[in-house]
N, C-alpha and C positions, 0 to 999 in steps of 0.2 A: 504494500500500500504506500502510496506517495505521501511522504511526510511534508507538512506545510511549514513554511517559514513565515515570519510575521507579515511580510508583504503579501504573500499568497493568501494568508488567512483572512485578509480583508476583502477578497474577491467574493466569496460566498456562493459560487455556482460551480458544480462539479460535472465532469464527463466520466461516464462509466465505460470500461473496456471489457471485452469477452473474458479476459482472465480475472475479472472481478477487481482489478485495480482501478484506482480513481485518480484523476488529476483535475486541476482547476481549468476552467474554460476561459479563453480570452474574450475580450469584448465582442469581437466579430462573430464568434461562434454562438454567443448567447441568443441572438435574435432568432435564429432558425433552428435551435436545438430544443425541440419540444420535450425531449425525454430528460432534460436536465433536472436533477434533484436539487432544488434551491434550499440551502440550509440556513440562510439568514445569519451567516457568521459575522458579517460586519453590521450587526444590529446597533442602532442608536435610538434612544427614546424620542418619540415625537413630542411636540409641545403639549398635546392632549394627555399623553402618558405621563409626562413630567408633572402636569397639574394634578392628575389623579394620585400619583405617588406622593406628592407633597401634601395633599389633603389627607392621605392615609397614614402619614408619618413614616413612609417607606423610603429608606435610603436608596438612591439610584446607583446602579453599577457603573464601573468604568466604561465609558462609551467606546473605548478602543479594544475591549475584550468581551468575551461572552462565556458564561458558565455552562458546563456540560449539562447540568440539570435543567437549565432553561432551554437548552437545545432540545432535550428530550421532551420537554413540555410542549414546545412548538410543534414537534412532530406529532405528538398525541392530538393536539387540537386540529392539526391539518387532517389527520385520518378521520377524526370524528366530525369534521366540517362544522364545528361549533362556532367558529369565529369567521364570519363572512365579510366583515368590514374591519377597517383599521381601528375604529372605536371599540368594536366588540373585542378585538384582540387585546387592545390596551386594558380594557376592564378585566379581561380574563387573566392577563399576566399579573396585574397589580393584586387581584384577589388571591391568586395562587401564591405569590411571594409573601403577601402579608399573612395569609393563613397557614403558611408552611405546609402547603399541600403537595409540594413537588415530589416528595417521597412516594406518596400513594399513586401518583401519576405513572410511575414506572411499572406498576402492576396492572394498569388498565390499557396497555398498548394493544396494537392490532391483534385481534382474535385471541386475546388472552396471553399472547407470547410476552415473556418478560425480557426486557432489554437489559444489557449489562449495566450494573449500578455504577454511577460515577464515584470516583475515589473520594471526592469531597462533596458528597451528596447533601448532607445535613448542613454543614458549614458552607455558606455560599462563597465559592472561590471563583473569581471572575477571570480565570485563565484557562488555557488548553481548550478553548472553544472550537477551533477549527478541527483539531485532532478528534475531539469527542464526536462531532457531527460526522466526520469521515468514518469513524468506527460504527456510528449508528447506521449509516448507509450500507456499509459492508454487512452488518449483522442482518439487516432486512433482506439483503440478497442471499445470504447464506441460508436463511430460513425459507427461501423460495417465494418471497414476497416481491412482487413487481413494484418498481418505484416510479415508473412513468405513468402519467395520467391515462385512464381508459374510460370509455363510455359504453353504455348499453341502455336498452329501453326497459324500464321497469313499469309496473302497473300499481297505481295507488287505488285502494278500495273506494276512496271517496272522490278522487279527482281524475282517475283514469291514467293513461300513459304519460310518462315524462322521461326525460333523458337523465339517467343517473351517471355520476362520475365516481371513479375510484382512484384515489391518489396513491395509496399504499395498501397492499394486501387486498383482502376480500371485503373490506368495509366500504360500502357504497353510500353515496349521498341519498338523503331522503327526499320525498316529494317537496319541491320548492314551494308549492302552494300551501301545503301543510306547514312547512317551516315558517312561511310568511304569516299564516294564521296564528301559529304559536308565538311568534315575535310580537304580533299585534296584541294578542291577549296578555303576554307578559308585560308589554309596554303599558297597557291599560291598568294592569294590576299594580305595576310600579308607580304609575301616576296616582292611582287611588291610595296606595300606601303612603305616598309622599303627602297627599292632601290630608290624610288622616293624621300623619305625624305633625304637620303644621297646625292642624286644628287642636291637637292635644297640647302642643307647645303654647298656642295662644290661650287655651283654657287655663293652663298652668299659670300663665302670666296674669290673667284676670283674677284668678283666685289669690295669687301672691299679692295683688294690689288691694285685696280686701274688699273688692266690689261685691255688694250683696247679690245673691243669686237672682232675686226678683228684678234687679236692674241691669243684669248683664247683657240683655238684648236691647237696651235703650240706646238711642243715638240722637244727635242733634236733628237729623232729618225726620225722625219719628215724633218729634215734639209738636203738639197741636197748638198753633198760635192763631187765635181768633181775636182775642181782646187786645187793644193797643198795648197794654202792659205786658202781655205775653209776647207780642212782637218785639218790644224793646228788649225784654230779657233774652229772647232767642238771638236777636241781633248782637247783643253784647257777647253771649256765649260763643257764637260763631266767630266773631272777630277775635275773641280771646284765644280760641283754639287755633285758628288759622295764622294768627300772628304770634304764636307761642315762642318763636325764636327771639322776637323783640321783647316779649314778656320776661324771658330769662335774663336779658341784658339789664333790665331795670328791677326785676323782682316784684313788680306791682301785683298786689293781691286784690281780693274783692270779698265783700260780705253780701250774701244773698239773704234778704230779710223778708219774711212774709208768713202767712198762715200755713198750717200743715196742709199738704196735698196740692200745693200750687205749682209744683214742678221743679223745686229747687234741687232735689236729688237727681231727678232726670237730667236736667241740663248740666249739672256738675259732672255726673258720670259720662254724659255725652262728650264733654270736653276731654275728660280723662281718656276715654277709649279712643278718641280721634288722635290725640297726640301720642298715645301708645302705639297705635297701628301705623300711623303715617310717619312719625318722627322717631319711633322706638324710644320714647321717653319713659321714665319711671314714674309711677303714680301710686299713692297710698290713700285709700279711703278708710276713715275710721271715725268713730264718735269721740267727742271730747271726753266723755266719761270713761271710755275704754283706755284712752291715752293716759288719763290721770291714774286709773287703776294699775296700769302696767308700770308706771314710774313708782307708785307706792309699793307695789310688790317687790321691786328691786331693793327696798329697804329691809326686807326680811333677812335674818341672819343666814338662813340656808339658801338664799336666792342664788341662782346660777348667772344672773345678769346684774351688772352694776347700774347705778342710777345714770351714770354717763352713757352707758351702752343703751339704756332704755330711751333716753332723750335722743341719742343719735339715730335710733330707728325711725324717728319721726322727722328728723332734720335732713336725712340723706335724699329722699325722693325728689325728683324734679318738681313735682306738684303734690302738695298735701291738701286733701279735702277733709275738713273738719266738720262733721255733722253734729246737729243737736247742740249748738252753742246756746247756753242759757239753761240747760236742763240739769246742770250740776248744782251743788249746794251753794257755791259762791264763797267758800271759805278762803281764808288767806292762803292756806296751803295749796288749794287748787289754783288760785290766781298765780301763785309763785311758779307752779309747774307749767301752767300755760305760758307764762311770761318767758320762762327758760326756753321752751320749745320754739315759740313764735319769734322771740328776739334773736335766737341763733339763726333761724331761717332768714330773718330780716337782714342780719349782718352778712349772710352768704348770698343774698339776692335770690332766694328761692321762694317763689310765690306760693300763697296759700289761699284756698277758697274756704270761707267760713259760712256755714248754713245755719240760720237761726229762725226758730218759730216764734220768737218774741220780738217786740219792737226794739229799736235802738235805745230809746229813752225809757226811763222807769214808767210803769203804767199801772192802771187799775182795770180789772175786768168789770163787765157790766153788773155782775151779781155780787161784787165785793161790797161789803158794808163801808160806809163813809169813813169810819174810824180806823179801818185797816190800812196799815202802811202800804205805800206803793210797792208794787212788785218790781224787782230789778230787771232792767233791760240789758241789751247787749253791752252797752257802754259800762254799766255797773259791773257786769260779770268780768269783762276783759280789762277794764281800767283805761283811763284816758291816754296813758302812755302808749299802750298797744294800739288803740284806735288811731292815734296820730300816726304811728309808724305804718299801720296798714293803709292809711290814706296817702302816704308818700309815694312819689314816683308814679303817679297816675292811678293809685288804688281807688276803687269805686265801691259805693254802696248801691247795690242793685235791688230796688223794691219789687217785690212780688205782690202788688196791691190789687189782686183780683181773687175771685172765689176759687175754692178747691176744684182741682181737675180730676180727682179720683173717681174711677168708674168710667172715664172717657178716654183713657189712654189705650 
């Protein structure tokens, strides 16, 4: 058998002789030599393959050499006609290398015949590529397996006659129409799987943002705006979401004030979902009471979270939505916790949406007796300092001064 020197090893196309010896073909002989057994010795990764390998964390081989195991893998895929395009071949090679499946390939060769194992089969050694492929060609011929392409007419039970091809041995290509149907089905299944994976990832993000299940399908587009006040609120929310890059530059916040059921949660969640989906921003929806409870729980002796960590949890998101402002007790401790969270967000220019079912100013309900002290409004709960800071840099008080929308969404 002709031994290959490094220069010859790069040619990659062999001529067979009656005595079973082989030699490299020159460029002129390649064009009209149909029986040439192309061994891909001078293999180099395509840009597509390089991208796949990088995404898979797979180190690429030396482009000037080729491992014997990879050579055997190529031969196997040729015989099985599983890789019909360059992209299919790239995917197959990356999958095999990453999954360390090359060893098992050696036992799946033509008609169950086992090819000689490479000396460095497990440890990828990117040398001796030309010699290994030459040995492979000789082994196939010694086993009586033809290496030149052959054709014949086969009959598919479903699609009738078709031209079958055999590249090595007695393994013939399958019905091309069946293969196309399989590829179409596999592509559809892969696309469906990809959609499902994206949906699950999106659902995980929504749950991580703390958005209540009842509101996870709400959007700005689904908000019913008939009353002038509703239209103004929707216009503000749409502008806020669409201009969120500018919002982040200033950190301007907003307070949604109105009766329960007027759509404050709907619009705030609509803002959050839009910036999460379109801009990949982080959002956290929670009630003031839950935030206060979490910080207080960090004070316990056996707490796994420090007070600083608890506060940071509410400071980190690009947008914090604080629901039910004014429903807490209004103690000095609660006010201090709220100040720590909102003041740190203010300093970092991270915007906050506050949703309140109580008026800004202290108030009295219609059925309250005259001698009952005024009930505290948003300003009393948060304090003048926080209200002033929330109004800075374009911060808005958005009134929801219309009747409840519940039962109409």
